[in-house]
N, C-alpha and C positions, 0 to 999 in steps of 0.2 A: 164505311167511308166511301167505298166505290159506288154503292147504291145511291148515296146522297149526292155525289157529284154527277152521276148519270141522270138522276131526276132533275137536277139543276138545269141541265141542257134540254132534256125532253119537255119540261114544262115551262121553259123560258124564265125560270127563276121563281115562279109563283109558288110551287110546292115548297121549295127550299125556304123561301121567306116565311111562309106560314109554319112549316115544320121547325125551323130554327127559332122562330119567334115564340113558339109554345114553350120553349125552354125557360123563358123569363118567369113563368109562373111556377116552375119547378125549382128554381134557384131562390135562396133566401134574399129578402130585402135587407140590405146592410146600410145603405146610405139614405138620406132623406129624399133624394131625387131618383131613387130606383123605381122602376115601373114593372107592371105585370104584362102578360101577353096581350090582353085586349088593347091596351094603350099602345104597346110596342108595334103591333101589326096594324092597327087601325090608322095611326098617324101616317103611315107610309102611303095611304091612299088619298091624302089631302094634297091637291095640286099646289105646287110651289113650296109648301111647308115640308113636303117630303124630301126636298134637297137637304134641308137641315136635319130632318129626322133620320135620314139614311145614315148619317154619321153617328147620331145618338144610339141608333138601333144596333149597328154592327160593332161599334167600339164598346158599347155597353155590354153586349153579349160576350165579347172577347174579355173585357175586364172582369166580369162576374165569373166566368169559367176559370180564368187564370187565378182569381182570388181563392177559389176553392182549392186549387193546387198549392198555392202559397200557404194556406192554412194547414196543409198537411206536410209542409216542409219540402215540397217538391218544386222543381222549376216550372215556370209558366210554359205550357205546351203550345199555346196559340200566339203567333207572332203579331203583336199589336201594330207594328209598322206595315205589315202586309194588309191588315184590316184597314188601316188608314189609306194605303195606296189603292186598295180595291174601291173604297168609297170615292176617292178623288177621281180615279179613272172612270168610274161609273157615271159621274155627272158631266163628263166632257163629251159633247156630241161626236158621234162616229167612233171616237176612240173607245167609248163605253162598250161597244160591241167586242172589241179585242179584249177588254178587261173581263167581260162576261165569259169569253171563251177560254182565256188563259190564266187570269189571276184569280177570279172568283172561285173556280173549282179547287184551287189549292187552299184557299181560306176555308171553304166549306169542308174540305177533307180534314183540315186541322181541327175545326170546331167539332166535327162528328167524331173524330178519333179521340179527342179529349173527353167528350161526353161518354163515349163507350168505355173509356178507362174509369171514369167516375162511377158508371153503372156497374162495372165489374167489381169495384170495391164495395158496392152496395150502398154508396153514399149519395147517388144522384136522386133528386126528388125529396131529400131530407134536409132539413135546415142544418147548416153548418156555420155557426157564428163564431166570431173571434173578436178580440179586442181591437185589432187594427182594421182600418178601412182600406179598401183598394183604391187605386186611382193613380 
């Protein structure tokens, strides 16, 4: 978790975006509008469309990770409100820099910690389906 937040700052978010985005292909597709890593990362590089996709990317990752925990009867480890706040702050000119320095590292730490916990259970990267849909 510390390494993920340190690399966020050192690479100005590029490493973190790609690294976190690769998780989309390791998590099962549950809903009809779920996407894989290629689409998730690629759409962030389309000018203007990336403002919309930023929300789909980070909130989608948050929802899909939290869903894996709910399937196991555990509480959601990643705060969706924090993910939403991070996205909102990111698109505001000048304020986005403060969000990048203070809010985004907390979100990245939560995402990485949750992924580490799934990995420790031996469940990360394996399809975990349930009857309920996240959302």
